[in-house]
PQR file with spaces between the fields and no chain letter, atoms N, CA, C, O and H, PARSE charges and radii, in Angstrom:
ATOM       1  N    MET     1     110.678   -8.340  176.617 -0.4000 1.5000
ATOM       2  CA   MET     1     110.791   -8.006  178.002 -0.0000 2.0000
ATOM       3  C    MET     1     111.850   -8.865  178.683  0.5500 1.7000
ATOM       4  O    MET     1     112.464   -8.438  179.660 -0.5500 1.4000
ATOM       5  N    SER     2     112.063  -10.055  178.177 -0.4000 1.5000
ATOM       6  CA   SER     2     113.092  -10.906  178.770 -0.0000 2.0000
ATOM       7  C    SER     2     114.495  -10.369  178.495  0.5500 1.7000
ATOM       8  O    SER     2     115.466  -10.842  179.085 -0.5500 1.4000
ATOM       9  H    SER     2     111.564  -10.402  177.383  0.4000 1.0000
ATOM      10  N    HIS     3     114.605   -9.387  177.604 -0.4000 1.5000
ATOM      11  CA   HIS     3     115.895   -8.769  177.285 -0.0000 2.0000
ATOM      12  C    HIS     3     116.022   -7.380  177.893  0.5500 1.7000
ATOM      13  O    HIS     3     116.853   -6.586  177.453 -0.5500 1.4000
ATOM      14  H    HIS     3     113.816   -9.003  177.125  0.4000 1.0000
ATOM      15  N    GLY     4     115.204   -7.078  178.903 -0.4000 1.5000
ATOM      16  CA   GLY     4     115.315   -5.808  179.599 -0.0000 2.0000
ATOM      17  C    GLY     4     114.456   -4.689  179.056  0.5500 1.7000
ATOM      18  O    GLY     4     114.538   -3.565  179.550 -0.5500 1.4000
ATOM      19  H    GLY     4     114.528   -7.723  179.260  0.4000 1.0000
ATOM      20  N    LEU     5     113.635   -4.958  178.053 -0.4000 1.5000
ATOM      21  CA   LEU     5     112.743   -3.922  177.536 -0.0000 2.0000
ATOM      22  C    LEU     5     111.517   -3.831  178.429  0.5500 1.7000
ATOM      23  O    LEU     5     110.993   -4.845  178.888 -0.5500 1.4000
ATOM      24  H    LEU     5     113.569   -5.872  177.652  0.4000 1.0000
ATOM      25  N    ASP     6     111.072   -2.624  178.665 -0.4000 1.5000
ATOM      26  CA   ASP     6     109.933   -2.410  179.525 -0.0000 2.0000
ATOM      27  C    ASP     6     108.635   -2.434  178.716  0.5500 1.7000
ATOM      28  O    ASP     6     108.618   -2.070  177.540 -0.5500 1.4000
ATOM      29  H    ASP     6     111.498   -1.799  178.292  0.4000 1.0000
ATOM      30  N    ALA     7     107.565   -2.862  179.351 -0.4000 1.5000
ATOM      31  CA   ALA     7     106.245   -2.854  178.713 -0.0000 2.0000
ATOM      32  C    ALA     7     105.677   -1.439  178.766  0.5500 1.7000
ATOM      33  O    ALA     7     105.962   -0.681  179.693 -0.5500 1.4000
ATOM      34  H    ALA     7     107.579   -3.158  180.306  0.4000 1.0000
ATOM      35  N    ILE     8     104.887   -1.095  177.781 -0.4000 1.5000
ATOM      36  CA   ILE     8     104.196    0.185  177.767 -0.0000 2.0000
ATOM      37  C    ILE     8     102.711   -0.107  177.749  0.5500 1.7000
ATOM      38  O    ILE     8     102.218   -0.815  176.871 -0.5500 1.4000
ATOM      39  H    ILE     8     104.655   -1.711  177.028  0.4000 1.0000
ATOM      40  N    SER     9     102.004    0.438  178.715 -0.4000 1.5000
ATOM      41  CA   SER     9     100.566    0.251  178.804 -0.0000 2.0000
ATOM      42  C    SER     9      99.868    1.449  178.176  0.5500 1.7000
ATOM      43  O    SER     9     100.181    2.597  178.491 -0.5500 1.4000
ATOM      44  H    SER     9     102.405    1.013  179.428  0.4000 1.0000
ATOM      45  N    VAL    10      98.924    1.175  177.287 -0.4000 1.5000
ATOM      46  CA   VAL    10      98.131    2.234  176.670 -0.0000 2.0000
ATOM      47  C    VAL    10      96.817    2.319  177.439  0.5500 1.7000
ATOM      48  O    VAL    10      96.040    1.364  177.437 -0.5500 1.4000
ATOM      49  H    VAL    10      98.670    0.242  177.031  0.4000 1.0000
ATOM      50  N    PRO    11      96.558    3.450  178.098 -0.5600 1.5000
ATOM      51  CA   PRO    11      95.312    3.578  178.849  0.2800 2.0000
ATOM      52  C    PRO    11      94.087    3.468  177.941  0.5500 1.7000
ATOM      53  O    PRO    11      94.100    3.945  176.806 -0.5500 1.4000
ATOM      54  N    ALA    12      93.044    2.843  178.446 -0.4000 1.5000
ATOM      55  CA   ALA    12      91.814    2.668  177.667 -0.0000 2.0000
ATOM      56  C    ALA    12      91.251    4.007  177.188  0.5500 1.7000
ATOM      57  O    ALA    12      90.674    4.092  176.104 -0.5500 1.4000
ATOM      58  H    ALA    12      93.033    2.456  179.368  0.4000 1.0000
ATOM      59  N    ALA    13      91.420    5.044  177.998 -0.4000 1.5000
ATOM      60  CA   ALA    13      90.908    6.368  177.632 -0.0000 2.0000
ATOM      61  C    ALA    13      91.614    6.944  176.405  0.5500 1.7000
ATOM      62  O    ALA    13      91.113    7.878  175.780 -0.5500 1.4000
ATOM      63  H    ALA    13      91.889    4.975  178.878  0.4000 1.0000
ATOM      64  N    ARG    14      92.777    6.387  176.062 -0.4000 1.5000
ATOM      65  CA   ARG    14      93.547    6.901  174.926 -0.0000 2.0000
ATOM      66  C    ARG    14      93.531    5.947  173.734  0.5500 1.7000
ATOM      67  O    ARG    14      94.351    6.073  172.824 -0.5500 1.4000
ATOM      68  H    ARG    14      93.184    5.628  176.570  0.4000 1.0000
ATOM      69  N    ARG    15      92.595    4.988  173.738 -0.4000 1.5000
ATOM      70  CA   ARG    15      92.580    3.982  172.670 -0.0000 2.0000
ATOM      71  C    ARG    15      92.291    4.582  171.298  0.5500 1.7000
ATOM      72  O    ARG    15      92.838    4.121  170.296 -0.5500 1.4000
ATOM      73  H    ARG    15      91.929    4.886  174.477  0.4000 1.0000
ATOM      74  N    HIS    16      91.435    5.607  171.241 -0.4000 1.5000
ATOM      75  CA   HIS    16      91.148    6.241  169.954 -0.0000 2.0000
ATOM      76  C    HIS    16      92.409    6.899  169.389  0.5500 1.7000
ATOM      77  O    HIS    16      92.695    6.799  168.195 -0.5500 1.4000
ATOM      78  H    HIS    16      90.991    5.981  172.056  0.4000 1.0000
ATOM      79  N    GLU    17      93.150    7.568  170.261 -0.4000 1.5000
ATOM      80  CA   GLU    17      94.415    8.189  169.845 -0.0000 2.0000
ATOM      81  C    GLU    17      95.400    7.125  169.367  0.5500 1.7000
ATOM      82  O    GLU    17      96.093    7.319  168.368 -0.5500 1.4000
ATOM      83  H    GLU    17      92.918    7.649  171.230  0.4000 1.0000
ATOM      84  N    PHE    18      95.462    6.003  170.081 -0.4000 1.5000
ATOM      85  CA   PHE    18      96.330    4.885  169.675 -0.0000 2.0000
ATOM      86  C    PHE    18      95.945    4.388  168.286  0.5500 1.7000
ATOM      87  O    PHE    18      96.800    4.222  167.417 -0.5500 1.4000
ATOM      88  H    PHE    18      94.899    5.845  170.893  0.4000 1.0000
ATOM      89  N    ASN    19      94.648    4.153  168.085 -0.4000 1.5000
ATOM      90  CA   ASN    19      94.178    3.639  166.791 -0.0000 2.0000
ATOM      91  C    ASN    19      94.478    4.616  165.662  0.5500 1.7000
ATOM      92  O    ASN    19      94.889    4.209  164.576 -0.5500 1.4000
ATOM      93  H    ASN    19      93.953    4.288  168.791  0.4000 1.0000
ATOM      94  N    THR    20      94.275    5.895  165.919 -0.4000 1.5000
ATOM      95  CA   THR    20      94.557    6.917  164.909 -0.0000 2.0000
ATOM      96  C    THR    20      96.039    6.928  164.547  0.5500 1.7000
ATOM      97  O    THR    20      96.395    6.988  163.370 -0.5500 1.4000
ATOM      98  H    THR    20      93.941    6.225  166.802  0.4000 1.0000
ATOM      99  N    GLU    21      96.899    6.871  165.557 -0.4000 1.5000
ATOM     100  CA   GLU    21      98.348    6.863  165.302 -0.0000 2.0000
ATOM     101  C    GLU    21      98.767    5.604  164.548  0.5500 1.7000
ATOM     102  O    GLU    21      99.652    5.664  163.695 -0.5500 1.4000
ATOM     103  H    GLU    21      96.611    6.822  166.513  0.4000 1.0000
ATOM     104  N    MET    22      98.147    4.472  164.850 -0.4000 1.5000
ATOM     105  CA   MET    22      98.485    3.236  164.142 -0.0000 2.0000
ATOM     106  C    MET    22      98.096    3.323  162.671  0.5500 1.7000
ATOM     107  O    MET    22      98.847    2.879  161.803 -0.5500 1.4000
ATOM     108  H    MET    22      97.428    4.424  165.544  0.4000 1.0000
ATOM     109  N    VAL    23      96.938    3.887  162.390 -0.4000 1.5000
ATOM     110  CA   VAL    23      96.511    4.058  160.995 -0.0000 2.0000
ATOM     111  C    VAL    23      97.516    4.933  160.254  0.5500 1.7000
ATOM     112  O    VAL    23      97.932    4.608  159.141 -0.5500 1.4000
ATOM     113  H    VAL    23      96.328    4.247  163.095  0.4000 1.0000
ATOM     114  N    GLU    24      97.907    6.050  160.881 -0.4000 1.5000
ATOM     115  CA   GLU    24      98.892    6.936  160.257 -0.0000 2.0000
ATOM     116  C    GLU    24     100.233    6.232  160.050  0.5500 1.7000
ATOM     117  O    GLU    24     100.893    6.419  159.028 -0.5500 1.4000
ATOM     118  H    GLU    24      97.569    6.314  161.785  0.4000 1.0000
ATOM     119  N    PHE    25     100.618    5.436  161.013 -0.4000 1.5000
ATOM     120  CA   PHE    25     101.870    4.681  160.909 -0.0000 2.0000
ATOM     121  C    PHE    25     101.838    3.750  159.692  0.5500 1.7000
ATOM     122  O    PHE    25     102.789    3.714  158.911 -0.5500 1.4000
ATOM     123  H    PHE    25     100.082    5.283  161.843  0.4000 1.0000
ATOM     124  N    PHE    26     100.770    3.015  159.537 -0.4000 1.5000
ATOM     125  CA   PHE    26     100.690    2.081  158.408 -0.0000 2.0000
ATOM     126  C    PHE    26     100.477    2.784  157.079  0.5500 1.7000
ATOM     127  O    PHE    26     100.989    2.327  156.057 -0.5500 1.4000
ATOM     128  H    PHE    26      99.998    3.043  160.171  0.4000 1.0000
ATOM     129  N    ARG    27      99.737    3.880  157.068 -0.4000 1.5000
ATOM     130  CA   ARG    27      99.482    4.599  155.810 -0.0000 2.0000
ATOM     131  C    ARG    27     100.746    5.261  155.282  0.5500 1.7000
ATOM     132  O    ARG    27     101.026    5.208  154.085 -0.5500 1.4000
ATOM     133  H    ARG    27      99.321    4.251  157.898  0.4000 1.0000
ATOM     134  N    HIS    28     101.507    5.883  156.171 -0.4000 1.5000
ATOM     135  CA   HIS    28     102.646    6.680  155.734 -0.0000 2.0000
ATOM     136  C    HIS    28     103.999    6.018  155.983  0.5500 1.7000
ATOM     137  O    HIS    28     105.038    6.532  155.568 -0.5500 1.4000
ATOM     138  H    HIS    28     101.280    5.927  157.143  0.4000 1.0000
ATOM     139  N    ARG    29     103.975    4.879  156.660 -0.4000 1.5000
ATOM     140  CA   ARG    29     105.212    4.164  156.992 -0.0000 2.0000
ATOM     141  C    ARG    29     106.212    5.066  157.722  0.5500 1.7000
ATOM     142  O    ARG    29     107.418    5.042  157.474 -0.5500 1.4000
ATOM     143  H    ARG    29     103.131    4.462  156.997  0.4000 1.0000
ATOM     144  N    ASP    30     105.650    5.857  158.628 -0.4000 1.5000
ATOM     145  CA   ASP    30     106.452    6.771  159.436 -0.0000 2.0000
ATOM     146  C    ASP    30     106.010    6.618  160.886  0.5500 1.7000
ATOM     147  O    ASP    30     104.868    6.928  161.225 -0.5500 1.4000
ATOM     148  H    ASP    30     104.671    5.878  158.829  0.4000 1.0000
ATOM     149  N    GLY    31     106.895    6.148  161.729 -0.4000 1.5000
ATOM     150  CA   GLY    31     106.557    5.873  163.116 -0.0000 2.0000
ATOM     151  C    GLY    31     106.740    7.029  164.069  0.5500 1.7000
ATOM     152  O    GLY    31     106.599    6.854  165.280 -0.5500 1.4000
ATOM     153  H    GLY    31     107.823    5.896  161.454  0.4000 1.0000
ATOM     154  N    THR    32     107.052    8.214  163.556 -0.4000 1.5000
ATOM     155  CA   THR    32     107.338    9.356  164.428 -0.0000 2.0000
ATOM     156  C    THR    32     106.183    9.649  165.380  0.5500 1.7000
ATOM     157  O    THR    32     106.403    9.792  166.583 -0.5500 1.4000
ATOM     158  H    THR    32     107.166    8.356  162.572  0.4000 1.0000
ATOM     159  N    GLY    33     104.974    9.740  164.872 -0.4000 1.5000
ATOM     160  CA   GLY    33     103.811   10.028  165.708 -0.0000 2.0000
ATOM     161  C    GLY    33     103.535    8.926  166.711  0.5500 1.7000
ATOM     162  O    GLY    33     103.198    9.192  167.864 -0.5500 1.4000
ATOM     163  H    GLY    33     104.795    9.623  163.895  0.4000 1.0000
ATOM     164  N    MET    34     103.680    7.684  166.263 -0.4000 1.5000
ATOM     165  CA   MET    34     103.427    6.551  167.151 -0.0000 2.0000
ATOM     166  C    MET    34     104.456    6.487  168.266  0.5500 1.7000
ATOM     167  O    MET    34     104.108    6.223  169.417 -0.5500 1.4000
ATOM     168  H    MET    34     103.954    7.468  165.325  0.4000 1.0000
ATOM     169  N    PHE    35     105.720    6.727  167.938 -0.4000 1.5000
ATOM     170  CA   PHE    35     106.748    6.734  168.975 -0.0000 2.0000
ATOM     171  C    PHE    35     106.501    7.854  169.977  0.5500 1.7000
ATOM     172  O    PHE    35     106.709    7.667  171.176 -0.5500 1.4000
ATOM     173  H    PHE    35     106.003    6.942  167.004  0.4000 1.0000
ATOM     174  N    GLY    36     106.066    9.005  169.505 -0.4000 1.5000
ATOM     175  CA   GLY    36     105.727   10.105  170.407 -0.0000 2.0000
ATOM     176  C    GLY    36     104.574    9.742  171.325  0.5500 1.7000
ATOM     177  O    GLY    36     104.599   10.037  172.520 -0.5500 1.4000
ATOM     178  H    GLY    36     105.897    9.157  168.531  0.4000 1.0000
ATOM     179  N    PHE    37     103.566    9.099  170.758 -0.4000 1.5000
ATOM     180  CA   PHE    37     102.414    8.669  171.556 -0.0000 2.0000
ATOM     181  C    PHE    37     102.843    7.660  172.621  0.5500 1.7000
ATOM     182  O    PHE    37     102.486    7.803  173.791 -0.5500 1.4000
ATOM     183  H    PHE    37     103.545    8.858  169.788  0.4000 1.0000
ATOM     184  N    LEU    38     103.598    6.652  172.225 -0.4000 1.5000
ATOM     185  CA   LEU    38     104.038    5.631  173.182 -0.0000 2.0000
ATOM     186  C    LEU    38     104.944    6.228  174.257  0.5500 1.7000
ATOM     187  O    LEU    38     104.875    5.831  175.420 -0.5500 1.4000
ATOM     188  H    LEU    38     103.888    6.536  171.275  0.4000 1.0000
ATOM     189  N    THR    39     105.786    7.174  173.872 -0.4000 1.5000
ATOM     190  CA   THR    39     106.630    7.847  174.850 -0.0000 2.0000
ATOM     191  C    THR    39     105.778    8.589  175.866  0.5500 1.7000
ATOM     192  O    THR    39     106.068    8.555  177.062 -0.5500 1.4000
ATOM     193  H    THR    39     105.842    7.497  172.927  0.4000 1.0000
ATOM     194  N    SER    40     104.732    9.257  175.400 -0.4000 1.5000
ATOM     195  CA   SER    40     103.866    9.993  176.328 -0.0000 2.0000
ATOM     196  C    SER    40     103.151    9.042  177.280  0.5500 1.7000
ATOM     197  O    SER    40     102.935    9.380  178.444 -0.5500 1.4000
ATOM     198  H    SER    40     104.497    9.284  174.429  0.4000 1.0000
ATOM     199  N    CYS    41     102.780    7.856  176.798 -0.4000 1.5000
ATOM     200  CA   CYS    41     102.161    6.860  177.679 -0.0000 2.0000
ATOM     201  C    CYS    41     103.149    6.393  178.735  0.5500 1.7000
ATOM     202  O    CYS    41     102.786    6.242  179.901 -0.5500 1.4000
ATOM     203  H    CYS    41     102.955    7.581  175.852  0.4000 1.0000
ATOM     204  N    ARG    42     104.376    6.167  178.341 -0.4000 1.5000
ATOM     205  CA   ARG    42     105.404    5.698  179.280 -0.0000 2.0000
ATOM     206  C    ARG    42     105.733    6.761  180.317  0.5500 1.7000
ATOM     207  O    ARG    42     105.862    6.460  181.504 -0.5500 1.4000
ATOM     208  H    ARG    42     104.670    6.290  177.393  0.4000 1.0000
ATOM     209  N    LEU    43     105.868    8.000  179.869 -0.4000 1.5000
ATOM     210  CA   LEU    43     106.175    9.085  180.799 -0.0000 2.0000
ATOM     211  C    LEU    43     105.021    9.302  181.780  0.5500 1.7000
ATOM     212  O    LEU    43     105.254    9.570  182.959 -0.5500 1.4000
ATOM     213  H    LEU    43     105.764    8.245  178.905  0.4000 1.0000
ATOM     214  N    ALA    44     103.793    9.189  181.308 -0.4000 1.5000
ATOM     215  CA   ALA    44     102.641    9.332  182.196 -0.0000 2.0000
ATOM     216  C    ALA    44     102.618    8.218  183.235  0.5500 1.7000
ATOM     217  O    ALA    44     102.241    8.451  184.383 -0.5500 1.4000
ATOM     218  H    ALA    44     103.603    8.971  180.351  0.4000 1.0000
ATOM     219  N    ALA    45     103.016    7.019  182.848 -0.4000 1.5000
ATOM     220  CA   ALA    45     103.057    5.898  183.791 -0.0000 2.0000
ATOM     221  C    ALA    45     104.132    6.114  184.840  0.5500 1.7000
ATOM     222  O    ALA    45     103.973    5.697  185.987 -0.5500 1.4000
ATOM     223  H    ALA    45     103.322    6.829  181.915  0.4000 1.0000
ATOM     224  N    ASP    46     105.220    6.759  184.461 -0.4000 1.5000
ATOM     225  CA   ASP    46     106.310    7.031  185.400 -0.0000 2.0000
ATOM     226  C    ASP    46     105.985    8.162  186.366  0.5500 1.7000
ATOM     227  O    ASP    46     106.576    8.245  187.443 -0.5500 1.4000
ATOM     228  H    ASP    46     105.349    7.098  183.529  0.4000 1.0000
ATOM     229  N    ASP    47     105.061    9.024  185.999 -0.4000 1.5000
ATOM     230  CA   ASP    47     104.747   10.184  186.820 -0.0000 2.0000
ATOM     231  C    ASP    47     104.296    9.744  188.214  0.5500 1.7000
ATOM     232  O    ASP    47     103.274    9.076  188.369 -0.5500 1.4000
ATOM     233  H    ASP    47     104.581    8.957  185.124  0.4000 1.0000
ATOM     234  N    GLY    48     105.060   10.122  189.197 -0.4000 1.5000
ATOM     235  CA   GLY    48     104.726    9.776  190.568 -0.0000 2.0000
ATOM     236  C    GLY    48     105.188    8.399  191.003  0.5500 1.7000
ATOM     237  O    GLY    48     104.969    8.007  192.149 -0.5500 1.4000
ATOM     238  H    GLY    48     105.890   10.665  189.071  0.4000 1.0000
ATOM     239  N    VAL    49     105.833    7.648  190.095 -0.4000 1.5000
ATOM     240  CA   VAL    49     106.275    6.300  190.431 -0.0000 2.0000
ATOM     241  C    VAL    49     107.770    6.269  190.698  0.5500 1.7000
ATOM     242  O    VAL    49     108.230    5.612  191.632 -0.5500 1.4000
ATOM     243  H    VAL    49     106.010    7.966  189.164  0.4000 1.0000
ATOM     244  N    LEU    50     108.520    6.978  189.878 -0.4000 1.5000
ATOM     245  CA   LEU    50     109.968    6.976  190.023 -0.0000 2.0000
ATOM     246  C    LEU    50     110.392    7.934  191.135  0.5500 1.7000
ATOM     247  O    LEU    50     109.828    9.021  191.263 -0.5500 1.4000
ATOM     248  H    LEU    50     108.147    7.511  189.119  0.4000 1.0000
ATOM     249  N    PRO    51     111.366    7.545  191.928 -0.5600 1.5000
ATOM     250  CA   PRO    51     111.832    8.455  192.976  0.2800 2.0000
ATOM     251  C    PRO    51     112.518    9.679  192.381  0.5500 1.7000
ATOM     252  O    PRO    51     113.132    9.600  191.317 -0.5500 1.4000
ATOM     253  N    THR    52     112.412   10.788  193.060 -0.4000 1.5000
ATOM     254  CA   THR    52     113.075   12.005  192.606 -0.0000 2.0000
ATOM     255  C    THR    52     114.203   12.318  193.578  0.5500 1.7000
ATOM     256  O    THR    52     114.207   11.821  194.704 -0.5500 1.4000
ATOM     257  H    THR    52     111.913   10.852  193.924  0.4000 1.0000
ATOM     258  N    ASP    53     115.148   13.127  193.157 -0.4000 1.5000
ATOM     259  CA   ASP    53     116.256   13.530  194.029 -0.0000 2.0000
ATOM     260  C    ASP    53     115.720   14.306  195.219  0.5500 1.7000
ATOM     261  O    ASP    53     114.889   15.200  195.062 -0.5500 1.4000
ATOM     262  H    ASP    53     115.145   13.531  192.242  0.4000 1.0000
ATOM     263  N    GLY    54     116.190   13.968  196.392 -0.4000 1.5000
ATOM     264  CA   GLY    54     115.800   14.694  197.581 -0.0000 2.0000
ATOM     265  C    GLY    54     114.576   14.147  198.286  0.5500 1.7000
ATOM     266  O    GLY    54     114.198   14.657  199.341 -0.5500 1.4000
ATOM     267  H    GLY    54     116.865   13.241  196.520  0.4000 1.0000
ATOM     268  N    ASP    55     113.956   13.136  197.739 -0.4000 1.5000
ATOM     269  CA   ASP    55     112.773   12.556  198.390 -0.0000 2.0000
ATOM     270  C    ASP    55     113.117   11.299  199.138  0.5500 1.7000
ATOM     271  O    ASP    55     112.241   10.681  199.743 -0.5500 1.4000
ATOM     272  H    ASP    55     114.263   12.722  196.882  0.4000 1.0000
């Protein structure tokens, strides 16, 4: 974060999904699902927070 990377918060309601994706990540050594999950968490956090054009 000190280098400009943003934190991603995983909502408690999605912890089972997080755990499942982590297991798949370690079992298959493929982060595609985990990156998709983390992206969805980040986009959900941005919803309603970032200004939109015209507002």
